The first five atom37 places (N, CA, C, CB, O) and aatype in JSON, in Angstrom:
{
  "aatype": [20, 20, 20, 20, 20, 20, 20, 20, 20, 20, 20, 20, 20, 20, 20, 20, 20, 20, 20, 20, 20, 20, 20, 20, 20, 20, 20, 20, 20, 20, 20, 20, 20, 20, 20, 20, 20, 20, 20, 20, 20, 20, 20, 20, 20, 20, 20, 20, 20, 20, 20, 20, 20, 20, 20, 20, 20, 20, 20, 20, 20, 20, 20, 20, 20, 20, 20, 20, 20, 20, 20, 20, 20, 20, 20, 20, 20, 20, 20, 20, 20, 20, 20, 20, 20, 20],
  "atom_mask": [
    [1, 1, 1, 1, 1],
    [1, 1, 1, 1, 1],
    [1, 1, 1, 1, 1],
    [1, 1, 1, 1, 1],
    [1, 1, 1, 1, 1],
    [1, 1, 1, 1, 1],
    [1, 1, 1, 1, 1],
    [1, 1, 1, 1, 1],
    [1, 1, 1, 1, 1],
    [1, 1, 1, 1, 1],
    [1, 1, 1, 1, 1],
    [1, 1, 1, 1, 1],
    [1, 1, 1, 1, 1],
    [1, 1, 1, 1, 1],
    [1, 1, 1, 1, 1],
    [1, 1, 1, 1, 1],
    [1, 1, 1, 1, 1],
    [1, 1, 1, 1, 1],
    [1, 1, 1, 1, 1],
    [1, 1, 1, 1, 1],
    [1, 1, 1, 1, 1],
    [1, 1, 1, 1, 1],
    [1, 1, 1, 1, 1],
    [1, 1, 1, 1, 1],
    [1, 1, 1, 1, 1],
    [1, 1, 1, 1, 1],
    [1, 1, 1, 1, 1],
    [1, 1, 1, 1, 1],
    [1, 1, 1, 1, 1],
    [1, 1, 1, 1, 1],
    [1, 1, 1, 1, 1],
    [1, 1, 1, 1, 1],
    [1, 1, 1, 1, 1],
    [1, 1, 1, 1, 1],
    [1, 1, 1, 1, 1],
    [1, 1, 1, 1, 1],
    [1, 1, 1, 1, 1],
    [1, 1, 1, 1, 1],
    [1, 1, 1, 1, 1],
    [1, 1, 1, 1, 1],
    [1, 1, 1, 1, 1],
    [1, 1, 1, 1, 1],
    [1, 1, 1, 1, 1],
    [1, 1, 1, 1, 1],
    [1, 1, 1, 1, 1],
    [1, 1, 1, 1, 1],
    [1, 1, 1, 1, 1],
    [1, 1, 1, 1, 1],
    [1, 1, 1, 1, 1],
    [1, 1, 1, 1, 1],
    [1, 1, 1, 1, 1],
    [1, 1, 1, 1, 1],
    [1, 1, 1, 1, 1],
    [1, 1, 1, 1, 1],
    [1, 1, 1, 1, 1],
    [1, 1, 1, 1, 1],
    [1, 1, 1, 1, 1],
    [1, 1, 1, 1, 1],
    [1, 1, 1, 1, 1],
    [1, 1, 1, 1, 1],
    [1, 1, 1, 1, 1],
    [1, 1, 1, 1, 1],
    [1, 1, 1, 1, 1],
    [1, 1, 1, 1, 1],
    [1, 1, 1, 1, 1],
    [1, 1, 1, 1, 1],
    [1, 1, 1, 1, 1],
    [1, 1, 1, 1, 1],
    [1, 1, 1, 1, 1],
    [1, 1, 1, 1, 1],
    [1, 1, 1, 1, 1],
    [1, 1, 1, 1, 1],
    [1, 1, 1, 1, 1],
    [1, 1, 1, 1, 1],
    [1, 1, 1, 1, 1],
    [1, 1, 1, 1, 1],
    [1, 1, 1, 1, 1],
    [1, 1, 1, 1, 1],
    [1, 1, 1, 1, 1],
    [1, 1, 1, 1, 1],
    [1, 1, 1, 1, 1],
    [1, 1, 1, 1, 1],
    [1, 1, 1, 1, 1],
    [1, 1, 1, 1, 1],
    [1, 1, 1, 1, 1],
    [1, 1, 1, 1, 1]
  ],
  "atom_positions": [
    [[-13.03, -14.85, 54.76], [-12.34, -14.89, 53.51], [-10.98, -14.25, 53.67], [-13.14, -14.2, 52.42], [-10.83, -13.22, 54.32]],
    [[-10.0, -14.88, 53.06], [-8.65, -14.37, 53.16], [-8.37, -13.36, 52.05], [-7.65, -15.51, 53.1], [-9.1, -13.27, 51.06]],
    [[-7.32, -12.64, 52.25], [-6.91, -11.67, 51.24], [-6.18, -12.4, 50.13], [-6.01, -10.56, 51.86], [-5.27, -13.19, 50.38]],
    [[-6.58, -12.13, 48.93], [-5.98, -12.79, 47.78], [-5.04, -11.82, 47.08], [-7.06, -13.31, 46.8], [-5.42, -10.68, 46.79]],
    [[-3.82, -12.26, 46.81], [-2.88, -11.4, 46.08], [-3.34, -11.32, 44.64], [-1.42, -11.95, 46.18], [-3.71, -12.33, 44.03]],
    [[-3.31, -10.15, 44.1], [-3.69, -10.02, 42.69], [-2.45, -9.7, 41.88], [-4.78, -8.92, 42.5], [-1.63, -8.87, 42.26]],
    [[-2.33, -10.36, 40.76], [-1.24, -10.07, 39.84], [-1.84, -9.33, 38.66], [-0.49, -11.38, 39.39], [-3.05, -9.41, 38.42]],
    [[-1.04, -8.61, 37.92], [-1.58, -7.86, 36.8], [-2.21, -8.75, 35.73], [-0.5, -7.01, 36.18], [-3.02, -8.28, 34.93]],
    [[-1.85, -10.04, 35.7], [-2.36, -10.93, 34.66], [-3.65, -11.64, 35.05], [-1.31, -11.95, 34.33], [-4.21, -12.38, 34.24]],
    [[-4.15, -11.44, 36.26], [-5.32, -12.2, 36.69], [-6.57, -11.78, 35.94], [-5.53, -12.03, 38.18], [-7.51, -12.58, 35.85]],
    [[-6.64, -10.57, 35.41], [-7.84, -10.13, 34.69], [-7.81, -10.51, 33.22], [-7.99, -8.63, 34.83], [-8.78, -10.27, 32.5]],
    [[-6.7, -11.09, 32.74], [-6.59, -11.47, 31.34], [-6.96, -12.94, 31.16], [-5.16, -11.21, 30.81], [-6.63, -13.77, 32.01]],
    [[-7.64, -13.26, 30.07], [-7.9, -14.68, 29.8], [-6.59, -15.41, 29.5], [-8.89, -14.84, 28.63], [-5.61, -14.79, 29.09]],
    [[-6.58, -16.7, 29.7], [-5.35, -17.46, 29.52], [-4.85, -17.42, 28.08], [-5.56, -18.9, 29.96], [-3.66, -17.62, 27.84]],
    [[-5.74, -17.17, 27.11], [-5.3, -17.13, 25.72], [-4.44, -15.9, 25.42], [-6.51, -17.15, 24.8], [-3.74, -15.87, 24.41]],
    [[-4.47, -14.9, 26.29], [-3.66, -13.69, 26.1], [-2.27, -13.82, 26.7], [-4.36, -12.5, 26.7], [-1.4, -13.01, 26.4]],
    [[-2.06, -14.8, 27.52], [-0.78, -14.94, 28.2], [0.23, -15.63, 27.29], [-0.95, -15.73, 29.5], [-0.1, -16.61, 26.62]],
    [[1.44, -15.13, 27.26], [2.5, -15.7, 26.45], [3.24, -16.72, 27.3], [3.48, -14.59, 25.9], [3.68, -16.39, 28.41]],
    [[3.39, -17.94, 26.82], [4.1, -18.95, 27.6], [5.57, -18.56, 27.8], [4.01, -20.33, 26.92], [6.11, -17.75, 27.05]],
    [[6.2, -19.14, 28.81], [7.59, -18.8, 29.11], [8.5, -19.12, 27.94], [8.06, -19.54, 30.36], [9.53, -18.45, 27.78]],
    [[8.18, -20.1, 27.13], [8.99, -20.49, 26.0], [8.85, -19.55, 24.8], [8.64, -21.88, 25.58], [9.51, -19.75, 23.79]],
    [[8.03, -18.54, 24.9], [7.82, -17.6, 23.8], [6.43, -17.78, 23.21], [8.89, -17.79, 22.71], [5.56, -18.39, 23.83]],
    [[6.24, -17.25, 22.03], [4.95, -17.38, 21.37], [4.66, -18.84, 21.09], [4.92, -16.56, 20.07], [5.57, -19.65, 20.91]],
    [[3.38, -19.16, 21.05], [3.07, -20.55, 20.74], [3.35, -20.82, 19.27], [1.6, -20.86, 21.08], [3.39, -19.9, 18.45]],
    [[3.53, -22.06, 18.95], [3.94, -22.47, 17.62], [2.89, -22.05, 16.59], [4.17, -23.98, 17.56], [3.25, -21.64, 15.49]],
    [[1.63, -22.14, 16.92], [0.57, -21.76, 16.0], [0.65, -20.31, 15.6], [-0.78, -22.05, 16.61], [0.44, -19.97, 14.44]],
    [[0.96, -19.43, 16.55], [1.07, -18.01, 16.26], [2.28, -17.73, 15.37], [1.17, -17.19, 17.55], [2.2, -16.93, 14.45]],
    [[3.39, -18.39, 15.65], [4.59, -18.2, 14.83], [4.35, -18.67, 13.4], [5.79, -18.94, 15.45], [4.79, -18.03, 12.45]],
    [[3.66, -19.78, 13.25], [3.35, -20.29, 11.91], [2.4, -19.32, 11.19], [2.71, -21.7, 12.0], [2.54, -19.1, 9.99]],
    [[1.45, -18.76, 11.92], [0.49, -17.82, 11.33], [1.21, -16.55, 10.85], [-0.61, -17.45, 12.36], [0.9, -16.03, 9.78]],
    [[2.17, -16.07, 11.63], [2.93, -14.89, 11.23], [3.74, -15.19, 9.98], [3.86, -14.42, 12.38], [3.78, -14.37, 9.06]],
    [[4.38, -16.35, 9.93], [5.15, -16.74, 8.74], [4.23, -16.83, 7.51], [5.87, -18.09, 8.97], [4.58, -16.37, 6.42]],
    [[3.05, -17.42, 7.71], [2.09, -17.56, 6.62], [1.63, -16.18, 6.13], [0.88, -18.39, 7.07], [1.54, -15.96, 4.92]],
    [[1.33, -15.28, 7.05], [0.9, -13.93, 6.66], [2.0, -13.18, 5.93], [0.45, -13.14, 7.89], [1.73, -12.48, 4.96]],
    [[3.24, -13.31, 6.39], [4.37, -12.66, 5.71], [4.54, -13.21, 4.29], [5.66, -12.85, 6.51], [4.82, -12.45, 3.36]],
    [[4.38, -14.52, 4.13], [4.49, -15.13, 2.81], [3.38, -14.63, 1.89], [4.44, -16.66, 2.92], [3.62, -14.31, 0.73]],
    [[2.15, -14.57, 2.41], [1.03, -14.09, 1.61], [1.21, -12.62, 1.24], [-0.3, -14.29, 2.37], [0.83, -12.2, 0.14]],
    [[1.78, -11.83, 2.14], [2.05, -10.43, 1.85], [3.08, -10.31, 0.72], [2.55, -9.69, 3.11], [2.94, -9.46, -0.16]],
    [[4.09, -11.15, 0.76], [5.1, -11.16, -0.29], [4.47, -11.52, -1.63], [6.23, -12.15, 0.04], [4.76, -10.88, -2.65]],
    [[3.61, -12.53, -1.65], [2.92, -12.94, -2.88], [2.05, -11.8, -3.41], [2.06, -14.19, -2.63], [2.01, -11.56, -4.62]],
    [[1.36, -11.11, -2.52], [0.49, -10.0, -2.94], [1.31, -8.88, -3.56], [-0.32, -9.47, -1.74], [0.92, -8.32, -4.58]],
    [[2.45, -8.56, -2.95], [3.32, -7.51, -3.51], [3.83, -7.91, -4.9], [4.51, -7.24, -2.57], [3.88, -7.08, -5.82]],
    [[4.21, -9.17, -5.04], [4.69, -9.65, -6.34], [3.57, -9.6, -7.39], [5.24, -11.08, -6.22], [3.82, -9.23, -8.54]],
    [[2.35, -9.96, -6.99], [1.21, -9.94, -7.92], [0.9, -8.51, -8.35], [-0.02, -10.58, -7.27], [0.61, -8.27, -9.52]],
    [[0.96, -7.56, -7.42], [0.72, -6.16, -7.75], [1.8, -5.65, -8.7], [0.68, -5.28, -6.47], [1.49, -4.97, -9.68]],
    [[3.05, -5.99, -8.42], [4.15, -5.56, -9.29], [3.97, -6.13, -10.7], [5.5, -6.01, -8.7], [4.13, -5.41, -11.68]],
    [[3.64, -7.42, -10.8], [3.45, -8.04, -12.11], [2.28, -7.41, -12.86], [3.21, -9.55, -11.94], [2.36, -7.21, -14.07]],
    [[1.2, -7.09, -12.15], [0.05, -6.45, -12.79], [0.43, -5.06, -13.3], [-1.14, -6.35, -11.81], [0.02, -4.66, -14.39]],
    [[1.21, -4.33, -12.52], [1.65, -3.0, -12.94], [2.54, -3.09, -14.18], [2.4, -2.29, -11.8], [2.42, -2.27, -15.09]],
    [[3.44, -4.07, -14.22], [4.31, -4.24, -15.37], [3.5, -4.57, -16.62], [5.36, -5.33, -15.1], [3.79, -4.09, -17.71]],
    [[2.48, -5.4, -16.44], [1.62, -5.76, -17.56], [0.85, -4.55, -18.08], [0.64, -6.87, -17.14], [0.71, -4.38, -19.29]],
    [[0.36, -3.71, -17.17], [-0.36, -2.5, -17.56], [0.57, -1.51, -18.25], [-1.02, -1.85, -16.34], [0.17, -0.86, -19.22]],
    [[1.79, -1.39, -17.77], [2.77, -0.5, -18.41], [3.04, -0.96, -19.83], [4.1, -0.45, -17.59], [3.07, -0.16, -20.76]],
    [[3.24, -2.27, -20.0], [3.53, -2.83, -21.32], [2.35, -2.59, -22.28], [3.83, -4.33, -21.22], [2.56, -2.22, -23.43]],
    [[1.12, -2.8, -21.8], [-0.06, -2.59, -22.63], [-0.2, -1.13, -23.02], [-1.33, -3.07, -21.91], [-0.51, -0.82, -24.18]],
    [[0.01, -0.22, -22.09], [-0.09, 1.21, -22.39], [0.98, 1.63, -23.4], [0.04, 2.04, -21.11], [0.68, 2.32, -24.38]],
    [[2.2, 1.22, -23.16], [3.31, 1.63, -24.02], [3.21, 1.05, -25.43], [4.63, 1.22, -23.39], [3.74, 1.63, -26.37]],
    [[2.55, -0.09, -25.57], [2.43, -0.68, -26.9], [1.52, 0.15, -27.81], [1.89, -2.1, -26.8], [1.69, 0.13, -29.02]],
    [[0.57, 0.88, -27.25], [-0.35, 1.71, -28.02], [0.03, 3.19, -28.04], [-1.75, 1.56, -27.48], [-0.44, 3.95, -28.88]],
    [[0.87, 3.58, -27.12], [1.23, 5.0, -26.97], [2.28, 5.39, -28.01], [1.74, 5.29, -25.54], [3.27, 4.68, -28.21]],
    [[2.05, 6.51, -28.64], [3.02, 7.02, -29.6], [3.53, 8.35, -29.09], [2.39, 7.16, -31.02], [2.76, 9.26, -28.78]],
    [[4.82, 8.47, -29.02], [5.43, 9.7, -28.54], [5.29, 10.78, -29.62], [6.93, 9.48, -28.18], [5.59, 10.55, -30.8]],
    [[4.83, 11.95, -29.2], [4.65, 13.06, -30.13], [5.73, 14.09, -29.85], [3.22, 13.68, -30.0], [5.91, 14.53, -28.71]],
    [[6.45, 14.46, -30.89], [7.5, 15.46, -30.75], [7.08, 16.69, -31.56], [8.89, 14.91, -31.24], [6.82, 16.62, -32.76]],
    [[7.01, 17.81, -30.87], [6.62, 19.07, -31.51], [7.86, 19.88, -31.83], [5.65, 19.87, -30.61], [8.86, 19.84, -31.11]],
    [[7.77, 20.62, -32.92], [8.84, 21.53, -33.31], [8.31, 22.96, -33.21], [9.36, 21.22, -34.76], [7.1, 23.19, -33.2]],
    [[9.21, 23.89, -33.14], [8.82, 25.3, -33.09], [8.1, 25.63, -34.39], [10.07, 26.24, -32.89], [8.58, 25.31, -35.48]],
    [[6.94, 26.26, -34.26], [6.14, 26.64, -35.42], [5.03, 25.66, -35.73], [7.02, 26.78, -36.62], [4.17, 25.96, -36.56]],
    [[5.01, 24.48, -35.08], [3.92, 23.53, -35.31], [2.62, 24.1, -34.74], [4.24, 22.15, -34.65], [2.62, 24.74, -33.69]],
    [[1.52, 23.87, -35.44], [0.21, 24.3, -34.95], [-0.33, 23.23, -34.01], [-0.77, 24.55, -36.13], [-0.3, 22.04, -34.33]],
    [[-0.81, 23.66, -32.86], [-1.37, 22.75, -31.87], [-2.7, 23.3, -31.38], [-0.39, 22.54, -30.69], [-2.93, 24.5, -31.43]],
    [[-3.55, 22.42, -30.93], [-4.85, 22.81, -30.38], [-4.71, 22.95, -28.87], [-5.96, 21.78, -30.76], [-4.26, 22.03, -28.19]],
    [[-5.11, 24.11, -28.35], [-5.0, 24.38, -26.91], [-6.4, 24.55, -26.35], [-4.12, 25.64, -26.62], [-7.21, 25.28, -26.93]],
    [[-6.69, 23.9, -25.24], [-7.98, 24.07, -24.57], [-7.83, 25.22, -23.58], [-8.43, 22.75, -23.84], [-7.16, 25.07, -22.56]],
    [[-8.46, 26.38, -23.86], [-8.27, 27.54, -22.98], [-8.88, 27.36, -21.59], [-8.88, 28.76, -23.62], [-8.53, 28.09, -20.67]],
    [[-9.78, 26.4, -21.44], [-10.39, 26.18, -20.13], [-9.4, 25.55, -19.15], [-11.62, 25.29, -20.27], [-9.58, 25.64, -17.93]],
    [[-8.39, 24.92, -19.67], [-7.39, 24.28, -18.8], [-6.21, 25.19, -18.51], [-6.89, 22.99, -19.44], [-5.33, 24.85, -17.72]],
    [[-6.19, 26.35, -19.13], [-5.09, 27.28, -18.93], [-5.59, 28.55, -18.25], [-4.41, 27.63, -20.26], [-6.77, 28.88, -18.33]],
    [[-4.72, 29.23, -17.59], [-5.06, 30.49, -16.92], [-4.65, 31.69, -17.78], [-4.38, 30.56, -15.54], [-4.29, 32.73, -17.24]],
    [[-4.7, 31.55, -19.1], [-4.27, 32.63, -19.97], [-5.25, 33.8, -19.99], [-4.08, 32.11, -21.38], [-4.84, 34.94, -20.22]],
    [[-6.52, 33.54, -19.75], [-7.54, 34.57, -19.87], [-7.66, 35.43, -18.63], [-8.85, 33.94, -20.16], [-8.25, 36.51, -18.68]],
    [[-7.11, 34.97, -17.53], [-7.23, 35.72, -16.28], [-6.08, 36.72, -16.18], [-7.23, 34.77, -15.05], [-4.92, 36.4, -16.45]],
    [[-6.44, 37.95, -15.8], [-5.42, 38.97, -15.6], [-4.75, 38.73, -14.27], [-6.02, 40.4, -15.66], [-5.41, 38.31, -13.31]],
    [[-3.45, 38.99, -14.18], [-2.77, 38.79, -12.9], [-3.31, 39.75, -11.85], [-1.25, 38.98, -13.06], [-3.54, 40.92, -12.14]],
    [[-3.52, 39.25, -10.65], [-4.05, 40.09, -9.57], [-2.9, 40.86, -8.92], [-4.8, 39.22, -8.52], [-1.77, 40.38, -8.8]],
    [[-3.25, 42.06, -8.5], [-2.23, 42.91, -7.85], [-2.62, 43.25, -6.47], [-2.0, 44.17, -8.63], [-1.89, 43.96, -5.78]]
  ]
}
């Protein structure tokens, strides 16, 4: 048996090799398709967010407090009862 020269690509299947002309047409089309679908997904997310903002804002009423107004405070959400540590 003779000595066979080994190239770094001999252990790779032929589907992993890039032709001299560049990527195959199918791969380039797939990348374009994926980029287009990604763009559509981003637009759909943006539109859904805008719709949710509009729905929230239509029911939301801005409350403006003045000095001296009585308000209800939940003491469990505030640290007013704890003494400062030294």
